[in-house]
Gaussian input, Z-matrix of N, CA and C with variables (Angstrom, degrees):
# hf/3-21g

backbone

0 1
 N
 C     1     B1
 C     2     B2     1     A1
 N     3     B3     2     A2     1     D1
 C     4     B4     3     A3     2     D2
 C     5     B5     4     A4     3     D3
 N     6     B6     5     A5     4     D4
 C     7     B7     6     A6     5     D5
 C     8     B8     7     A7     6     D6
 N     9     B9     8     A8     7     D7
 C    10    B10     9     A9     8     D8
 C    11    B11    10    A10     9     D9
 N    12    B12    11    A11    10    D10
 C    13    B13    12    A12    11    D11
 C    14    B14    13    A13    12    D12
 N    15    B15    14    A14    13    D13
 C    16    B16    15    A15    14    D14
 C    17    B17    16    A16    15    D15
 N    18    B18    17    A17    16    D16
 C    19    B19    18    A18    17    D17
 C    20    B20    19    A19    18    D18
 N    21    B21    20    A20    19    D19
 C    22    B22    21    A21    20    D20
 C    23    B23    22    A22    21    D21
 N    24    B24    23    A23    22    D22
 C    25    B25    24    A24    23    D23
 C    26    B26    25    A25    24    D24
 N    27    B27    26    A26    25    D25
 C    28    B28    27    A27    26    D26
 C    29    B29    28    A28    27    D27
 N    30    B30    29    A29    28    D28
 C    31    B31    30    A30    29    D29
 C    32    B32    31    A31    30    D30
 N    33    B33    32    A32    31    D31
 C    34    B34    33    A33    32    D32
 C    35    B35    34    A34    33    D33
 N    36    B36    35    A35    34    D34
 C    37    B37    36    A36    35    D35
 C    38    B38    37    A37    36    D36
 N    39    B39    38    A38    37    D37
 C    40    B40    39    A39    38    D38
 C    41    B41    40    A40    39    D39
 N    42    B42    41    A41    40    D40
 C    43    B43    42    A42    41    D41
 C    44    B44    43    A43    42    D42
 N    45    B45    44    A44    43    D43
 C    46    B46    45    A45    44    D44
 C    47    B47    46    A46    45    D45
 N    48    B48    47    A47    46    D46
 C    49    B49    48    A48    47    D47
 C    50    B50    49    A49    48    D48
 N    51    B51    50    A50    49    D49
 C    52    B52    51    A51    50    D50
 C    53    B53    52    A52    51    D51
 N    54    B54    53    A53    52    D52
 C    55    B55    54    A54    53    D53
 C    56    B56    55    A55    54    D54
 N    57    B57    56    A56    55    D55
 C    58    B58    57    A57    56    D56
 C    59    B59    58    A58    57    D57
 N    60    B60    59    A59    58    D58
 C    61    B61    60    A60    59    D59
 C    62    B62    61    A61    60    D60
 N    63    B63    62    A62    61    D61
 C    64    B64    63    A63    62    D62
 C    65    B65    64    A64    63    D63
 N    66    B66    65    A65    64    D64
 C    67    B67    66    A66    65    D65
 C    68    B68    67    A67    66    D66
 N    69    B69    68    A68    67    D67
 C    70    B70    69    A69    68    D68
 C    71    B71    70    A70    69    D69
 N    72    B72    71    A71    70    D70
 C    73    B73    72    A72    71    D71
 C    74    B74    73    A73    72    D72
 N    75    B75    74    A74    73    D73
 C    76    B76    75    A75    74    D74
 C    77    B77    76    A76    75    D75
 N    78    B78    77    A77    76    D76
 C    79    B79    78    A78    77    D77
 C    80    B80    79    A79    78    D78
 N    81    B81    80    A80    79    D79
 C    82    B82    81    A81    80    D80
 C    83    B83    82    A82    81    D81
 N    84    B84    83    A83    82    D82
 C    85    B85    84    A84    83    D83
 C    86    B86    85    A85    84    D84
 N    87    B87    86    A86    85    D85
 C    88    B88    87    A87    86    D86
 C    89    B89    88    A88    87    D87
 N    90    B90    89    A89    88    D88
 C    91    B91    90    A90    89    D89
 C    92    B92    91    A91    90    D90
 N    93    B93    92    A92    91    D91
 C    94    B94    93    A93    92    D92
 C    95    B95    94    A94    93    D93
 N    96    B96    95    A95    94    D94
 C    97    B97    96    A96    95    D95
 C    98    B98    97    A97    96    D96
 N    99    B99    98    A98    97    D97
 C   100   B100    99    A99    98    D98
 C   101   B101   100   A100    99    D99
 N   102   B102   101   A101   100   D100
 C   103   B103   102   A102   101   D101
 C   104   B104   103   A103   102   D102
 N   105   B105   104   A104   103   D103
 C   106   B106   105   A105   104   D104
 C   107   B107   106   A106   105   D105
 N   108   B108   107   A107   106   D106
 C   109   B109   108   A108   107   D107
 C   110   B110   109   A109   108   D108
 N   111   B111   110   A110   109   D109
 C   112   B112   111   A111   110   D110
 C   113   B113   112   A112   111   D111
 N   114   B114   113   A113   112   D112
 C   115   B115   114   A114   113   D113
 C   116   B116   115   A115   114   D114
 N   117   B117   116   A116   115   D115
 C   118   B118   117   A117   116   D116
 C   119   B119   118   A118   117   D117
 N   120   B120   119   A119   118   D118
 C   121   B121   120   A120   119   D119
 C   122   B122   121   A121   120   D120
 N   123   B123   122   A122   121   D121
 C   124   B124   123   A123   122   D122
 C   125   B125   124   A124   123   D123
 N   126   B126   125   A125   124   D124
 C   127   B127   126   A126   125   D125
 C   128   B128   127   A127   126   D126
 N   129   B129   128   A128   127   D127
 C   130   B130   129   A129   128   D128
 C   131   B131   130   A130   129   D129
 N   132   B132   131   A131   130   D130
 C   133   B133   132   A132   131   D131
 C   134   B134   133   A133   132   D132
 N   135   B135   134   A134   133   D133
 C   136   B136   135   A135   134   D134
 C   137   B137   136   A136   135   D135
 N   138   B138   137   A137   136   D136
 C   139   B139   138   A138   137   D137
 C   140   B140   139   A139   138   D138
 N   141   B141   140   A140   139   D139
 C   142   B142   141   A141   140   D140
 C   143   B143   142   A142   141   D141
 N   144   B144   143   A143   142   D142
 C   145   B145   144   A144   143   D143
 C   146   B146   145   A145   144   D144
 N   147   B147   146   A146   145   D145
 C   148   B148   147   A147   146   D146
 C   149   B149   148   A148   147   D147
 N   150   B150   149   A149   148   D148
 C   151   B151   150   A150   149   D149
 C   152   B152   151   A151   150   D150
 N   153   B153   152   A152   151   D151
 C   154   B154   153   A153   152   D152
 C   155   B155   154   A154   153   D153
 N   156   B156   155   A155   154   D154
 C   157   B157   156   A156   155   D155
 C   158   B158   157   A157   156   D156
 N   159   B159   158   A158   157   D157
 C   160   B160   159   A159   158   D158
 C   161   B161   160   A160   159   D159
 N   162   B162   161   A161   160   D160
 C   163   B163   162   A162   161   D161
 C   164   B164   163   A163   162   D162
 N   165   B165   164   A164   163   D163
 C   166   B166   165   A165   164   D164
 C   167   B167   166   A166   165   D165
 N   168   B168   167   A167   166   D166
 C   169   B169   168   A168   167   D167
 C   170   B170   169   A169   168   D168
 N   171   B171   170   A170   169   D169
 C   172   B172   171   A171   170   D170
 C   173   B173   172   A172   171   D171
 N   174   B174   173   A173   172   D172
 C   175   B175   174   A174   173   D173
 C   176   B176   175   A175   174   D174
 N   177   B177   176   A176   175   D175
 C   178   B178   177   A177   176   D176
 C   179   B179   178   A178   177   D177
 N   180   B180   179   A179   178   D178
 C   181   B181   180   A180   179   D179
 C   182   B182   181   A181   180   D180
 N   183   B183   182   A182   181   D181
 C   184   B184   183   A183   182   D182
 C   185   B185   184   A184   183   D183
 N   186   B186   185   A185   184   D184
 C   187   B187   186   A186   185   D185
 C   188   B188   187   A187   186   D186
 N   189   B189   188   A188   187   D187
 C   190   B190   189   A189   188   D188
 C   191   B191   190   A190   189   D189
 N   192   B192   191   A191   190   D190
 C   193   B193   192   A192   191   D191
 C   194   B194   193   A193   192   D192
 N   195   B195   194   A194   193   D193
 C   196   B196   195   A195   194   D194
 C   197   B197   196   A196   195   D195
 N   198   B198   197   A197   196   D196
 C   199   B199   198   A198   197   D197
 C   200   B200   199   A199   198   D198
 N   201   B201   200   A200   199   D199
 C   202   B202   201   A201   200   D200
 C   203   B203   202   A202   201   D201
 N   204   B204   203   A203   202   D202
 C   205   B205   204   A204   203   D203
 C   206   B206   205   A205   204   D204
 N   207   B207   206   A206   205   D205
 C   208   B208   207   A207   206   D206
 C   209   B209   208   A208   207   D207
 N   210   B210   209   A209   208   D208
 C   211   B211   210   A210   209   D209
 C   212   B212   211   A211   210   D210
 N   213   B213   212   A212   211   D211
 C   214   B214   213   A213   212   D212
 C   215   B215   214   A214   213   D213
 N   216   B216   215   A215   214   D214
 C   217   B217   216   A216   215   D215
 C   218   B218   217   A217   216   D216
 N   219   B219   218   A218   217   D217
 C   220   B220   219   A219   218   D218
 C   221   B221   220   A220   219   D219
 N   222   B222   221   A221   220   D220
 C   223   B223   222   A222   221   D221
 C   224   B224   223   A223   222   D222
 N   225   B225   224   A224   223   D223
 C   226   B226   225   A225   224   D224
 C   227   B227   226   A226   225   D225
 N   228   B228   227   A227   226   D226
 C   229   B229   228   A228   227   D227
 C   230   B230   229   A229   228   D228
 N   231   B231   230   A230   229   D229
 C   232   B232   231   A231   230   D230
 C   233   B233   232   A232   231   D231
 N   234   B234   233   A233   232   D232
 C   235   B235   234   A234   233   D233
 C   236   B236   235   A235   234   D234
 N   237   B237   236   A236   235   D235
 C   238   B238   237   A237   236   D236
 C   239   B239   238   A238   237   D237
 N   240   B240   239   A239   238   D238
 C   241   B241   240   A240   239   D239
 C   242   B242   241   A241   240   D240
 N   243   B243   242   A242   241   D241
 C   244   B244   243   A243   242   D242
 C   245   B245   244   A244   243   D243
 N   246   B246   245   A245   244   D244
 C   247   B247   246   A246   245   D245
 C   248   B248   247   A247   246   D246
 N   249   B249   248   A248   247   D247
 C   250   B250   249   A249   248   D248
 C   251   B251   250   A250   249   D249
 N   252   B252   251   A251   250   D250
 C   253   B253   252   A252   251   D251
 C   254   B254   253   A253   252   D252
 N   255   B255   254   A254   253   D253
 C   256   B256   255   A255   254   D254
 C   257   B257   256   A256   255   D255
 N   258   B258   257   A257   256   D256
 C   259   B259   258   A258   257   D257
 C   260   B260   259   A259   258   D258
 N   261   B261   260   A260   259   D259
 C   262   B262   261   A261   260   D260
 C   263   B263   262   A262   261   D261
 N   264   B264   263   A263   262   D262
 C   265   B265   264   A264   263   D263
 C   266   B266   265   A265   264   D264
 N   267   B267   266   A266   265   D265
 C   268   B268   267   A267   266   D266
 C   269   B269   268   A268   267   D267
 N   270   B270   269   A269   268   D268
 C   271   B271   270   A270   269   D269
 C   272   B272   271   A271   270   D270
 N   273   B273   272   A272   271   D271
 C   274   B274   273   A273   272   D272
 C   275   B275   274   A274   273   D273
 N   276   B276   275   A275   274   D274
 C   277   B277   276   A276   275   D275
 C   278   B278   277   A277   276   D276
 N   279   B279   278   A278   277   D277
 C   280   B280   279   A279   278   D278
 C   281   B281   280   A280   279   D279
 N   282   B282   281   A281   280   D280
 C   283   B283   282   A282   281   D281
 C   284   B284   283   A283   282   D282
 N   285   B285   284   A284   283   D283
 C   286   B286   285   A285   284   D284
 C   287   B287   286   A286   285   D285
 N   288   B288   287   A287   286   D286
 C   289   B289   288   A288   287   D287
 C   290   B290   289   A289   288   D288
 N   291   B291   290   A290   289   D289
 C   292   B292   291   A291   290   D290
 C   293   B293   292   A292   291   D291
 N   294   B294   293   A293   292   D292
 C   295   B295   294   A294   293   D293
 C   296   B296   295   A295   294   D294
 N   297   B297   296   A296   295   D295
 C   298   B298   297   A297   296   D296
 C   299   B299   298   A298   297   D297
 N   300   B300   299   A299   298   D298
 C   301   B301   300   A300   299   D299
 C   302   B302   301   A301   300   D300
 N   303   B303   302   A302   301   D301
 C   304   B304   303   A303   302   D302
 C   305   B305   304   A304   303   D303
 N   306   B306   305   A305   304   D304
 C   307   B307   306   A306   305   D305
 C   308   B308   307   A307   306   D306
 N   309   B309   308   A308   307   D307
 C   310   B310   309   A309   308   D308
 C   311   B311   310   A310   309   D309
 N   312   B312   311   A311   310   D310
 C   313   B313   312   A312   311   D311
 C   314   B314   313   A313   312   D312
 N   315   B315   314   A314   313   D313
 C   316   B316   315   A315   314   D314
 C   317   B317   316   A316   315   D315
 N   318   B318   317   A317   316   D316
 C   319   B319   318   A318   317   D317
 C   320   B320   319   A319   318   D318
 N   321   B321   320   A320   319   D319
 C   322   B322   321   A321   320   D320
 C   323   B323   322   A322   321   D321
 N   324   B324   323   A323   322   D322
 C   325   B325   324   A324   323   D323
 C   326   B326   325   A325   324   D324
 N   327   B327   326   A326   325   D325
 C   328   B328   327   A327   326   D326
 C   329   B329   328   A328   327   D327
 N   330   B330   329   A329   328   D328
 C   331   B331   330   A330   329   D329
 C   332   B332   331   A331   330   D330

   B1=1.4489
   B2=1.5221
   B3=1.3141
   B4=1.4618
   B5=1.5197
   B6=1.3225
   B7=1.4523
   B8=1.5208
   B9=1.3155
   B10=1.4694
   B11=1.5279
   B12=1.3164
   B13=1.4569
   B14=1.5285
   B15=1.3047
   B16=1.4646
   B17=1.5298
   B18=1.3107
   B19=1.4659
   B20=1.5314
   B21=1.3440
   B22=1.4672
   B23=1.5346
   B24=1.3187
   B25=1.4605
   B26=1.5285
   B27=1.3144
   B28=1.4696
   B29=1.5237
   B30=1.3305
   B31=1.4599
   B32=1.5308
   B33=1.3187
   B34=1.4624
   B35=1.5339
   B36=1.3253
   B37=1.4660
   B38=1.5289
   B39=1.3261
   B40=1.4663
   B41=1.5219
   B42=1.3258
   B43=1.4634
   B44=1.5309
   B45=1.3254
   B46=1.4759
   B47=1.5235
   B48=1.3244
   B49=1.4599
   B50=1.5265
   B51=1.3287
   B52=1.4646
   B53=1.5283
   B54=1.3237
   B55=1.4695
   B56=1.5278
   B57=1.3242
   B58=1.4632
   B59=1.5211
   B60=1.3399
   B61=1.4665
   B62=1.5347
   B63=1.3298
   B64=1.4659
   B65=1.5275
   B66=1.3154
   B67=1.4608
   B68=1.5231
   B69=1.3130
   B70=1.4679
   B71=1.5220
   B72=1.3280
   B73=1.4605
   B74=1.5234
   B75=1.3294
   B76=1.4601
   B77=1.5258
   B78=1.3213
   B79=1.4637
   B80=1.5296
   B81=1.3286
   B82=1.4618
   B83=1.5313
   B84=1.3338
   B85=1.4697
   B86=1.5312
   B87=1.2971
   B88=1.4570
   B89=1.5210
   B90=1.3215
   B91=1.4623
   B92=1.5249
   B93=1.3266
   B94=1.4592
   B95=1.5195
   B96=1.3027
   B97=1.4548
   B98=1.5266
   B99=1.3131
   B100=1.4575
   B101=1.5267
   B102=1.3301
   B103=1.4577
   B104=1.5254
   B105=1.3174
   B106=1.4548
   B107=1.5266
   B108=1.3148
   B109=1.4653
   B110=1.5298
   B111=1.3110
   B112=1.4707
   B113=1.5235
   B114=1.3354
   B115=1.4635
   B116=1.5200
   B117=1.3076
   B118=1.4671
   B119=1.5220
   B120=1.3246
   B121=1.4625
   B122=1.5212
   B123=1.3114
   B124=1.4606
   B125=1.5164
   B126=1.3228
   B127=1.4559
   B128=1.5268
   B129=1.3330
   B130=1.4585
   B131=1.5193
   B132=1.3389
   B133=1.4698
   B134=1.5302
   B135=1.3228
   B136=1.4560
   B137=1.5178
   B138=1.3056
   B139=1.4638
   B140=1.5226
   B141=1.3108
   B142=1.4636
   B143=1.5138
   B144=1.3095
   B145=1.4581
   B146=1.5147
   B147=1.3177
   B148=1.4608
   B149=1.5217
   B150=1.3104
   B151=1.4614
   B152=1.5357
   B153=1.3404
   B154=1.4608
   B155=1.5226
   B156=1.3218
   B157=1.4602
   B158=1.5263
   B159=1.3174
   B160=1.4606
   B161=1.5211
   B162=1.3188
   B163=1.4591
   B164=1.5261
   B165=1.3179
   B166=1.4641
   B167=1.5243
   B168=1.3134
   B169=1.4615
   B170=1.5326
   B171=1.3183
   B172=1.4601
   B173=1.5137
   B174=1.3206
   B175=1.4635
   B176=1.5279
   B177=1.3173
   B178=1.4580
   B179=1.5245
   B180=1.3354
   B181=1.4585
   B182=1.5205
   B183=1.3241
   B184=1.4645
   B185=1.5303
   B186=1.3232
   B187=1.4686
   B188=1.5282
   B189=1.3310
   B190=1.4633
   B191=1.5306
   B192=1.3252
   B193=1.4623
   B194=1.5334
   B195=1.3158
   B196=1.4674
   B197=1.5236
   B198=1.3147
   B199=1.4599
   B200=1.5287
   B201=1.3260
   B202=1.4592
   B203=1.5220
   B204=1.3360
   B205=1.4636
   B206=1.5183
   B207=1.3171
   B208=1.4589
   B209=1.5201
   B210=1.3094
   B211=1.4553
   B212=1.5241
   B213=1.3145
   B214=1.4561
   B215=1.5274
   B216=1.3345
   B217=1.4615
   B218=1.5224
   B219=1.3376
   B220=1.4666
   B221=1.5151
   B222=1.3231
   B223=1.4605
   B224=1.5265
   B225=1.3252
   B226=1.4583
   B227=1.5168
   B228=1.3173
   B229=1.4665
   B230=1.5224
   B231=1.3127
   B232=1.4553
   B233=1.5179
   B234=1.3035
   B235=1.4602
   B236=1.5257
   B237=1.3133
   B238=1.4608
   B239=1.5200
   B240=1.3030
   B241=1.4664
   B242=1.5203
   B243=1.3150
   B244=1.4512
   B245=1.5180
   B246=1.3171
   B247=1.4578
   B248=1.5269
   B249=1.3478
   B250=1.4592
   B251=1.5259
   B252=1.3417
   B253=1.4607
   B254=1.5291
   B255=1.3212
   B256=1.4678
   B257=1.5271
   B258=1.3281
   B259=1.4712
   B260=1.5268
   B261=1.3290
   B262=1.4672
   B263=1.5254
   B264=1.3327
   B265=1.4656
   B266=1.5213
   B267=1.3211
   B268=1.4643
   B269=1.5327
   B270=1.3108
   B271=1.4681
   B272=1.5175
   B273=1.3208
   B274=1.4770
   B275=1.5295
   B276=1.3278
   B277=1.4671
   B278=1.5253
   B279=1.3181
   B280=1.4717
   B281=1.5182
   B282=1.3165
   B283=1.4693
   B284=1.5296
   B285=1.3291
   B286=1.4719
   B287=1.5287
   B288=1.3356
   B289=1.4718
   B290=1.5263
   B291=1.3023
   B292=1.4719
   B293=1.5267
   B294=1.3293
   B295=1.4687
   B296=1.5270
   B297=1.3361
   B298=1.4678
   B299=1.5262
   B300=1.3434
   B301=1.4702
   B302=1.5317
   B303=1.3222
   B304=1.4668
   B305=1.5307
   B306=1.3222
   B307=1.4630
   B308=1.5356
   B309=1.3123
   B310=1.4723
   B311=1.5264
   B312=1.3223
   B313=1.4612
   B314=1.5187
   B315=1.3175
   B316=1.4617
   B317=1.5248
   B318=1.3064
   B319=1.4651
   B320=1.5145
   B321=1.2840
   B322=1.4646
   B323=1.5278
   B324=1.3449
   B325=1.4752
   B326=1.5196
   B327=1.3163
   B328=1.4635
   B329=1.5187
   B330=1.3026
   B331=1.4769
   B332=1.5104
   A1=106.70
   A2=116.91
   A3=120.58
   A4=110.24
   A5=115.86
   A6=121.90
   A7=115.71
   A8=117.87
   A9=120.38
   A10=109.98
   A11=115.84
   A12=121.62
   A13=107.98
   A14=116.78
   A15=120.97
   A16=111.78
   A17=117.92
   A18=121.01
   A19=113.38
   A20=120.13
   A21=119.42
   A22=114.26
   A23=118.64
   A24=122.26
   A25=110.17
   A26=116.74
   A27=121.36
   A28=113.82
   A29=118.20
   A30=119.78
   A31=110.95
   A32=117.05
   A33=119.90
   A34=110.71
   A35=116.85
   A36=119.87
   A37=112.04
   A38=117.10
   A39=118.57
   A40=110.21
   A41=117.03
   A42=120.11
   A43=110.43
   A44=117.26
   A45=119.91
   A46=109.99
   A47=116.51
   A48=120.97
   A49=111.14
   A50=116.61
   A51=120.95
   A52=111.88
   A53=117.06
   A54=121.30
   A55=111.91
   A56=117.16
   A57=120.67
   A58=114.16
   A59=116.65
   A60=119.23
   A61=110.22
   A62=117.65
   A63=120.56
   A64=115.33
   A65=118.38
   A66=121.34
   A67=114.91
   A68=118.78
   A69=120.50
   A70=113.66
   A71=117.30
   A72=120.33
   A73=112.06
   A74=115.66
   A75=120.78
   A76=108.90
   A77=116.43
   A78=119.81
   A79=111.79
   A80=116.69
   A81=120.75
   A82=110.28
   A83=117.89
   A84=119.26
   A85=111.59
   A86=116.15
   A87=122.75
   A88=108.53
   A89=115.94
   A90=120.61
   A91=107.78
   A92=115.69
   A93=120.75
   A94=107.87
   A95=116.65
   A96=121.63
   A97=106.51
   A98=115.95
   A99=122.42
   A100=109.30
   A101=115.59
   A102=119.84
   A103=108.45
   A104=115.61
   A105=120.93
   A106=110.02
   A107=117.07
   A108=122.40
   A109=111.27
   A110=117.28
   A111=121.97
   A112=111.85
   A113=116.70
   A114=121.28
   A115=112.72
   A116=117.39
   A117=121.24
   A118=109.56
   A119=115.45
   A120=121.05
   A121=107.92
   A122=114.34
   A123=120.80
   A124=108.85
   A125=116.71
   A126=121.32
   A127=109.30
   A128=115.21
   A129=121.43
   A130=107.22
   A131=117.72
   A132=119.79
   A133=110.98
   A134=114.76
   A135=120.45
   A136=109.50
   A137=115.78
   A138=121.31
   A139=106.78
   A140=116.39
   A141=120.90
   A142=110.15
   A143=114.96
   A144=120.98
   A145=109.53
   A146=116.54
   A147=121.21
   A148=109.03
   A149=116.51
   A150=122.20
   A151=113.12
   A152=117.38
   A153=119.87
   A154=111.68
   A155=116.96
   A156=121.63
   A157=108.34
   A158=116.26
   A159=121.04
   A160=110.47
   A161=116.09
   A162=121.42
   A163=110.49
   A164=115.69
   A165=121.72
   A166=110.83
   A167=116.57
   A168=121.66
   A169=111.67
   A170=116.55
   A171=121.26
   A172=113.62
   A173=116.67
   A174=121.45
   A175=112.47
   A176=117.77
   A177=120.68
   A178=114.10
   A179=117.78
   A180=119.91
   A181=112.71
   A182=118.06
   A183=120.70
   A184=111.20
   A185=116.96
   A186=121.43
   A187=109.70
   A188=116.91
   A189=121.35
   A190=111.30
   A191=116.52
   A192=120.74
   A193=111.34
   A194=117.20
   A195=120.58
   A196=112.06
   A197=117.59
   A198=122.94
   A199=112.34
   A200=116.12
   A201=120.25
   A202=113.08
   A203=117.06
   A204=121.44
   A205=112.99
   A206=116.74
   A207=121.93
   A208=108.20
   A209=115.09
   A210=120.85
   A211=108.53
   A212=114.89
   A213=121.07
   A214=108.63
   A215=116.03
   A216=121.04
   A217=109.47
   A218=115.32
   A219=120.89
   A220=108.22
   A221=115.88
   A222=121.63
   A223=106.49
   A224=115.55
   A225=118.88
   A226=109.31
   A227=116.60
   A228=121.07
   A229=112.36
   A230=115.70
   A231=119.93
   A232=112.66
   A233=113.21
   A234=120.09
   A235=108.91
   A236=115.52
   A237=121.47
   A238=108.06
   A239=116.11
   A240=121.80
   A241=106.14
   A242=115.05
   A243=120.94
   A244=109.85
   A245=115.79
   A246=123.28
   A247=106.11
   A248=117.34
   A249=119.19
   A250=114.95
   A251=118.18
   A252=120.77
   A253=109.81
   A254=116.13
   A255=120.90
   A256=111.88
   A257=117.56
   A258=120.45
   A259=110.80
   A260=117.40
   A261=120.75
   A262=110.61
   A263=116.78
   A264=120.77
   A265=109.76
   A266=116.23
   A267=121.20
   A268=110.58
   A269=117.84
   A270=121.22
   A271=111.76
   A272=117.29
   A273=121.22
   A274=110.62
   A275=116.45
   A276=120.09
   A277=111.29
   A278=117.29
   A279=120.16
   A280=110.92
   A281=117.34
   A282=121.27
   A283=110.39
   A284=116.39
   A285=120.77
   A286=110.84
   A287=117.04
   A288=120.65
   A289=112.32
   A290=117.59
   A291=119.31
   A292=110.31
   A293=116.83
   A294=121.28
   A295=111.05
   A296=116.07
   A297=122.16
   A298=108.20
   A299=117.81
   A300=120.29
   A301=114.49
   A302=118.20
   A303=121.85
   A304=111.90
   A305=117.04
   A306=123.80
   A307=113.25
   A308=118.84
   A309=122.20
   A310=113.58
   A311=117.60
   A312=120.38
   A313=111.18
   A314=113.94
   A315=121.90
   A316=109.21
   A317=117.62
   A318=121.11
   A319=111.44
   A320=115.58
   A321=122.80
   A322=111.65
   A323=117.81
   A324=120.26
   A325=112.23
   A326=114.80
   A327=119.12
   A328=109.17
   A329=116.20
   A330=121.54
   A331=111.80
   D1=129.96
   D2=-176.44
   D3=-114.17
   D4=125.19
   D5=172.58
   D6=72.34
   D7=18.75
   D8=179.31
   D9=-133.75
   D10=164.99
   D11=173.54
   D12=-91.30
   D13=-174.76
   D14=176.29
   D15=-82.59
   D16=4.17
   D17=-179.42
   D18=-53.25
   D19=-43.93
   D20=-178.91
   D21=-92.68
   D22=10.43
   D23=-173.68
   D24=-74.35
   D25=107.13
   D26=-172.35
   D27=-73.21
   D28=-11.01
   D29=176.71
   D30=-58.46
   D31=-29.43
   D32=177.92
   D33=-61.37
   D34=-39.74
   D35=179.86
   D36=-66.78
   D37=-35.41
   D38=178.47
   D39=-65.93
   D40=-36.61
   D41=177.31
   D42=-68.99
   D43=-39.66
   D44=176.80
   D45=-58.87
   D46=-43.77
   D47=179.96
   D48=-65.36
   D49=-47.72
   D50=-178.36
   D51=-63.47
   D52=-34.88
   D53=-179.85
   D54=-81.20
   D55=-11.42
   D56=178.11
   D57=69.47
   D58=39.77
   D59=179.57
   D60=-63.01
   D61=148.33
   D62=-173.31
   D63=-77.01
   D64=-10.01
   D65=-171.53
   D66=-107.81
   D67=-4.76
   D68=-167.70
   D69=-62.34
   D70=-44.66
   D71=-173.79
   D72=-111.99
   D73=150.67
   D74=172.24
   D75=-62.86
   D76=149.03
   D77=-179.12
   D78=-73.94
   D79=-26.25
   D80=-179.11
   D81=-78.75
   D82=122.46
   D83=177.88
   D84=-78.02
   D85=153.07
   D86=177.10
   D87=-122.44
   D88=150.43
   D89=175.56
   D90=-132.11
   D91=121.60
   D92=174.23
   D93=-91.36
   D94=145.01
   D95=176.18
   D96=-105.85
   D97=114.96
   D98=-174.25
   D99=-107.94
   D100=126.97
   D101=175.64
   D102=-93.12
   D103=120.08
   D104=-179.49
   D105=-81.00
   D106=169.59
   D107=-179.17
   D108=-59.12
   D109=-27.74
   D110=179.75
   D111=-76.53
   D112=-11.28
   D113=-176.66
   D114=97.99
   D115=-13.95
   D116=178.74
   D117=-67.88
   D118=143.62
   D119=177.84
   D120=-103.25
   D121=130.08
   D122=-178.88
   D123=-122.55
   D124=138.44
   D125=175.71
   D126=-80.38
   D127=138.55
   D128=-179.13
   D129=-128.52
   D130=106.64
   D131=-179.29
   D132=-68.05
   D133=144.70
   D134=-175.97
   D135=-139.20
   D136=136.33
   D137=172.80
   D138=-112.74
   D139=130.46
   D140=-179.36
   D141=-102.64
   D142=141.74
   D143=176.43
   D144=-63.52
   D145=138.64
   D146=178.14
   D147=-81.50
   D148=105.75
   D149=-176.34
   D150=-79.88
   D151=-4.62
   D152=176.92
   D153=-76.27
   D154=-14.80
   D155=179.22
   D156=-89.12
   D157=117.52
   D158=-177.53
   D159=-82.84
   D160=120.82
   D161=179.21
   D162=-91.88
   D163=159.95
   D164=176.08
   D165=-119.48
   D166=40.47
   D167=-178.80
   D168=-58.13
   D169=-41.54
   D170=-178.29
   D171=-62.41
   D172=-19.07
   D173=-178.92
   D174=-95.41
   D175=2.66
   D176=-173.46
   D177=-85.88
   D178=-2.45
   D179=-176.25
   D180=-58.91
   D181=-45.89
   D182=-178.31
   D183=-67.05
   D184=-37.51
   D185=177.84
   D186=-62.41
   D187=-46.21
   D188=179.11
   D189=-65.22
   D190=-44.17
   D191=-179.62
   D192=-64.11
   D193=-39.13
   D194=-178.36
   D195=-64.80
   D196=-20.44
   D197=179.05
   D198=-101.86
   D199=5.13
   D200=179.50
   D201=72.80
   D202=19.93
   D203=-176.77
   D204=-94.83
   D205=-11.08
   D206=-179.32
   D207=-147.46
   D208=149.87
   D209=176.28
   D210=-133.22
   D211=154.92
   D212=-176.72
   D213=-124.14
   D214=133.98
   D215=-179.73
   D216=-134.77
   D217=144.03
   D218=172.64
   D219=-79.62
   D220=142.01
   D221=176.19
   D222=-143.85
   D223=100.57
   D224=-174.62
   D225=62.68
   D226=-125.51
   D227=177.94
   D228=-92.37
   D229=-3.06
   D230=-177.41
   D231=-106.06
   D232=-172.30
   D233=-178.42
   D234=-137.55
   D235=138.83
   D236=176.56
   D237=-106.24
   D238=132.27
   D239=171.61
   D240=-108.35
   D241=119.38
   D242=-174.22
   D243=-113.27
   D244=129.77
   D245=175.98
   D246=-114.06
   D247=99.81
   D248=-174.53
   D249=-70.12
   D250=-27.99
   D251=-176.81
   D252=-138.48
   D253=92.09
   D254=-178.13
   D255=-59.59
   D256=-35.06
   D257=-179.90
   D258=-63.92
   D259=-37.93
   D260=178.12
   D261=-66.76
   D262=-39.94
   D263=176.25
   D264=-61.90
   D265=-45.27
   D266=-179.48
   D267=-58.82
   D268=-47.19
   D269=-179.18
   D270=-63.96
   D271=-42.73
   D272=179.74
   D273=-64.69
   D274=-41.43
   D275=177.50
   D276=-65.18
   D277=-43.06
   D278=179.01
   D279=-60.89
   D280=-41.52
   D281=177.77
   D282=-61.14
   D283=-46.43
   D284=179.88
   D285=-63.99
   D286=-40.52
   D287=-178.49
   D288=-72.40
   D289=-30.75
   D290=176.65
   D291=-70.07
   D292=-32.51
   D293=176.83
   D294=-75.18
   D295=-37.53
   D296=-179.72
   D297=-144.61
   D298=96.63
   D299=-176.70
   D300=-58.13
   D301=-19.68
   D302=-178.05
   D303=-98.25
   D304=12.83
   D305=-176.53
   D306=-54.74
   D307=-39.04
   D308=-176.75
   D309=-93.10
   D310=11.55
   D311=-175.91
   D312=-117.79
   D313=172.55
   D314=172.37
   D315=-96.51
   D316=28.35
   D317=178.57
   D318=107.12
   D319=-164.70
   D320=-176.78
   D321=-64.08
   D322=158.41
   D323=-178.71
   D324=-62.63
   D325=148.48
   D326=175.46
   D327=-80.19
   D328=157.13
   D329=-176.81
   D330=-68.14

């Protein structure tokens, strides 16, 4: 990743899902109606991420670096954040989230 923080890093969401955190999805289900090429309409269930829960993904760089899961390099005026093994990051995050489901958040959802 060049010139960005871990704020938009979607691997965090996959770990939240795999760990079964209680806040990831809105409680209200959604159904999309998809028209196929044949003209048939098919229902497609959808779960939306609960955006009321404030994440701290951008602050996870030091945590990842301290575990050897991420490295940081200067490149010109920018910075590269390198994750050599995404699977290792995923497993470490799942372990942390199973111990504390709110580990990647700023606490409980806002009203």
